[in-house]
C-alpha positions in Angstrom: 6.0 -83.5 92.3 3.7 -84.0 89.6 1.9 -80.9 88.3 -1.3 -81.2 90.3 -2.4 -82.0 94.0 -6.0 -82.7 95.2 -7.1 -81.3 98.4 -10.1 -81.9 100.3 -12.2 -80.6 103.1 -14.4 -83.1 104.7 -17.0 -81.8 106.8 -20.2 -83.3 108.4 -22.4 -81.7 105.7 -20.5 -81.3 102.7 -17.3 -82.5 101.0 -15.2 -79.6 99.2 -12.3 -80.7 96.8 -9.9 -78.6 94.8 -7.1 -79.3 92.3 -4.0 -77.1 93.1 -1.6 -76.5 90.2 2.2 -76.6 90.9 2.1 -72.8 91.7 -0.4 -73.2 94.4 -3.2 -71.8 92.8 -6.8 -73.5 92.9 -7.9 -74.3 89.5 -10.7 -76.2 89.6 -13.2 -77.0 92.7 -16.3 -79.2 93.4 -18.8 -79.5 96.5 -21.0 -82.4 97.3 -23.1 -83.5 100.3 -21.2 -85.6 102.9 -24.1 -88.1 103.3 -22.7 -88.8 106.7 -26.2 -90.1 108.0 -25.9 -92.9 105.5 -23.0 -94.5 107.1 -19.5 -95.3 106.6 -19.4 -96.8 103.0 -21.3 -93.8 101.5 -19.1 -91.1 103.0 -15.9 -92.9 101.5 -17.9 -93.3 97.9 -18.8 -89.6 98.2 -15.1 -88.7 98.6 -14.1 -91.2 95.8 -16.5 -89.5 93.4 -15.5 -86.0 94.4 -11.8 -87.0 93.3 -12.8 -88.8 90.5 -15.1 -85.9 89.1 -12.3 -83.4 89.8 -9.9 -85.2 87.6 -12.6 -85.9 84.9 -14.0 -82.1 84.9 -10.6 -80.7 84.7 -9.5 -83.2 82.2 -6.5 -84.6 83.9 -5.5 -88.2 84.9 -4.3 -89.7 88.4 -1.0 -90.2 87.0 -0.8 -86.1 86.8 -1.6 -85.8 90.3 1.5 -86.3 93.1 -0.8 -86.6 96.1 -4.2 -86.2 97.5 -4.7 -84.7 101.0 -7.7 -84.0 103.2 -9.1 -82.4 106.4 -11.6 -84.1 108.5 -13.2 -83.5 112.0 -12.1 -85.5 114.8 -9.1 -87.3 116.3 -6.9 -88.5 113.4 -3.4 -90.3 113.7 -1.6 -88.2 110.9 1.1 -91.2 110.8 -1.3 -93.9 110.0 -4.1 -92.1 108.4 -6.6 -93.8 111.0 -9.6 -91.7 112.3 -9.9 -92.5 115.5 -13.2 -90.8 116.1 -15.2 -88.3 114.6 -18.2 -86.7 116.3 -20.0 -85.6 113.1 -18.9 -88.4 110.7 -19.6 -92.2 111.1 -15.8 -93.1 111.5 -14.3 -95.0 114.4 -10.9 -96.6 113.9 -11.3 -96.0 110.3 -8.3 -96.6 107.9 -9.1 -94.1 105.5 -5.6 -93.6 103.9 -5.3 -97.2 103.1 -8.6 -97.0 101.3 -8.2 -93.8 99.2 -4.4 -95.1 98.2 -5.8 -98.3 97.3 -8.2 -96.6 94.9 -6.1 -94.0 93.2 -2.5 -95.5 93.7 -1.0 -91.8 94.9 0.1 -90.9 98.4 -3.0 -89.8 100.5 -2.4 -87.6 103.8 -5.1 -86.7 106.3 -5.4 -84.5 109.3 -8.0 -82.9 111.6 -9.7 -80.1 109.9 -8.9 -77.4 112.4 -5.3 -78.2 112.5 -5.0 -78.0 108.6 -7.4 -74.9 108.8 -4.8 -73.0 111.3 -1.9 -74.6 109.2 -3.3 -73.3 106.0 -3.8 -69.7 107.4 -0.4 -69.8 109.2 1.4 -70.9 105.9 -0.7 -68.9 103.3 -2.9 -66.7 105.1 -3.8 -64.2 108.1 -1.3 -65.8 110.2 1.7 -65.9 108.1 4.8 -65.1 109.8 3.4 -65.5 113.4 4.7 -67.8 116.2 1.7 -68.0 118.5 -1.7 -68.8 116.8 -5.2 -69.8 118.3 -7.6 -70.7 115.6 -11.4 -71.8 116.2 -13.1 -73.0 113.1 -17.0 -72.9 113.2 -18.9 -75.0 110.8 -21.1 -78.1 111.2 -19.0 -78.9 114.3 -16.4 -76.6 116.0 -12.5 -77.4 115.8 -9.3 -76.0 117.2 -6.0 -75.5 115.9 -3.0 -74.2 117.9 0.7 -72.9 116.7 3.3 -72.7 119.4 6.6 -71.5 119.0 6.1 -71.4 115.1 5.1 -75.0 114.8 1.8 -76.9 114.8 0.7 -78.4 118.2 -1.4 -81.7 117.8 -0.7 -83.0 121.2 0.0 -86.6 122.3 -1.1 -89.2 119.6 -2.5 -86.0 117.7 -5.5 -85.5 120.5 -4.7 -82.1 121.3 -6.4 -78.6 120.7 -9.8 -79.8 120.7 -11.2 -76.4 121.7 -14.7 -77.3 120.3 -15.0 -79.7 123.1 -14.2 -77.6 126.2 -17.0 -77.3 128.8 -18.4 -74.2 129.0 -21.6 -75.0 131.1 -22.1 -78.6 133.0 -25.6 -78.5 132.8 -25.6 -77.6 128.9 -26.9 -79.2 126.0 -25.6 -82.7 125.1 -22.9 -82.4 122.3 -22.4 -85.0 119.6 -19.1 -86.2 121.3 -21.2 -87.4 124.3 -20.3 -84.7 126.8 -22.5 -81.8 128.0 -22.0 -78.2 127.5 -19.2 -78.2 125.0 -18.3 -74.9 123.0 -19.5 -77.1 119.9 -22.9 -77.6 121.5 -23.6 -73.8 121.7 -21.8 -72.1 118.8 -21.3 -74.5 116.0 -24.1 -74.8 113.1 -25.3 -78.0 114.9 -25.7 -76.3 118.2 -27.4 -73.2 116.7 -30.0 -75.6 114.6 -30.7 -77.4 117.8 -31.4 -74.1 119.6 -33.7 -73.1 116.5 -35.7 -76.3 116.8 -36.1 -76.0 120.4 -37.7 -72.8 119.9 -39.9 -74.1 117.0 -41.1 -76.7 119.4 -41.9 -73.7 121.6 -44.3 -72.2 119.0 -42.3 -69.9 117.7 -42.0 -68.8 113.8 -38.7 -68.5 112.1 -37.6 -68.1 108.5 -35.1 -70.9 109.2 -38.0 -73.8 110.1 -37.4 -75.0 106.5 -33.9 -74.9 106.4 -33.8 -76.9 109.7 -36.5 -79.5 108.8 -33.9 -82.0 107.7 -30.8 -81.4 109.6 -28.0 -78.5 109.9 -28.8 -75.6 108.3 -26.8 -74.0 105.3 -24.7 -71.0 106.1 -26.4 -69.1 103.4 -29.7 -69.8 105.2 -28.4 -68.4 108.4 -27.2 -65.3 106.7 -30.3 -64.6 104.8 -32.4 -64.9 108.0 -30.0 -62.8 110.1 -30.1 -60.1 107.3 -33.9 -60.3 107.3 -34.1 -59.6 111.0 -35.3 -63.2 112.2 -35.6 -63.0 115.8 -34.8 -66.9 116.5 -31.7 -66.7 114.1 -30.5 -63.5 116.1 -30.7 -65.0 119.1 -28.9 -68.4 118.1 -26.0 -66.4 116.7 -25.9 -63.9 120.0 -25.9 -67.3 122.0 -23.5 -68.6 119.9 -21.2 -65.4 120.0 -21.5 -65.5 123.7 -20.0 -68.9 124.2 -17.5 -68.0 121.7 -16.3 -65.0 123.7 -16.3 -66.9 126.8 -14.0 -69.6 124.9 -11.9 -67.2 123.4 -11.1 -65.3 126.8 -10.1 -68.8 128.2 -7.8 -69.3 125.4 -6.2 -66.1 125.7 -5.4 -66.5 129.2 -4.0 -69.7 128.4 -1.9 -69.1 125.5 -1.3 -65.5 125.2 -1.1 -65.8 121.4 -0.3 -62.7 118.8 -3.5 -63.8 117.1 -6.9 -65.4 117.8 -8.2 -66.2 114.3 -11.8 -67.3 113.7 -12.7 -69.4 110.3 -14.8 -72.2 108.8 -18.3 -71.7 106.8 -20.0 -69.8 109.5 -17.2 -67.0 109.3 -17.3 -67.2 105.7 -20.8 -66.4 105.6 -21.1 -63.7 108.3 -17.6 -63.3 109.6 -17.7 -59.6 110.4 -20.9 -59.8 112.2 -19.4 -62.7 114.5 -16.2 -60.9 115.1 -18.1 -57.7 116.4 -20.3 -59.5 118.7 -17.4 -61.6 120.1 -15.3 -58.4 120.3 -18.3 -56.6 122.3 -18.1 -59.3 125.0 -14.6 -60.8 125.2 -12.8 -58.7 127.4 -15.0 -59.5 130.2 -13.5 -62.9 129.9 -9.5 -62.0 129.6 -7.1 -60.7 131.9 -6.6 -57.0 130.6 -3.0 -57.3 130.3 -2.7 -60.5 128.3 -5.9 -59.3 126.0 -4.0 -56.2 124.9 -1.3 -57.8 123.2 -4.0 -60.3 121.1 -5.2 -59.5 117.7 -8.6 -61.1 116.8 -9.1 -61.7 113.3 -11.4 -63.5 110.4 -9.5 -66.3 108.4 -8.1 -64.8 105.3 -8.6 -67.8 103.3 -12.2 -68.1 103.9 -13.7 -71.2 103.6 -10.7 -72.7 101.7 -8.3 -72.4 104.9 -8.4 -76.3 105.4 -8.0 -76.8 101.6 -4.6 -74.9 101.9 -3.6 -76.5 105.1 -3.9 -79.9 103.1 -1.6 -78.5 100.6 0.6 -77.6 103.3 0.6 -81.1 104.7 1.5 -82.3 101.1 4.5 -79.9 100.9 5.6 -80.9 104.3 5.5 -84.5 103.6 6.8 -84.6 99.9 8.3 -81.0 99.5 7.1 -78.2 97.2 
């Protein structure tokens, strides 16, 4: 491999990019708004600009890069690099692999962001050495990842482990995927934003009013409002954690993992708060004999889990 690899975390609100050196250290990073509402072309242009700025700012050429890899939300064919569907990006049957390889002339690999998140934590982080791990990654959306018998499980045609779209309330709010009552519609930043906006329409005041006025709030605004004791933000978090506990209980009963791991930008900002609120409720939704053998944890790599998973994807395809 050449000396450097570039890894991307493509989210509904931001694109995080990083350059890894050959020893696996992040040596430079960059973040930009995704501009998802502006259409397919703008998202791709932002991805390209992130890679170009990483190269320029760090002072290397694309010839020194062995590969680029990315995690993105949605159903993605890992073999073809085609994004079949993404609930939080304007991508439908989108051949992103072909586009990025044409621009930079190096191999490009892409996988579901939550799959790469759990792969990153399993390869380099909190779940290293375990054989059975369930992951929930909470950001703009809410994704799931699954390690079974020491292997990443992605399901038939790479469509598995969409835990964010398990239905928890058939009369619940509409999710961006088109279903009602998904875990994502309650517990993601999008779901919490919708709850806050609903409370504002009911005449309640909140420190989050400006943060949600133009879309999904930033994690730091959530943390600041929570620490200031904002009632509406606390309610939104409590509601999110209740449904995370219900979902976690179902996942524990289904898979009996060694670890159930929570990651993503929300956990980066308020991980211990969320974890304790989930732990306070989850036992009510688990079989006791199964629950006792499961450890709950916050992602060790923080908001970089997906970046490290993208690096693991490169290693898996090209070698170390």
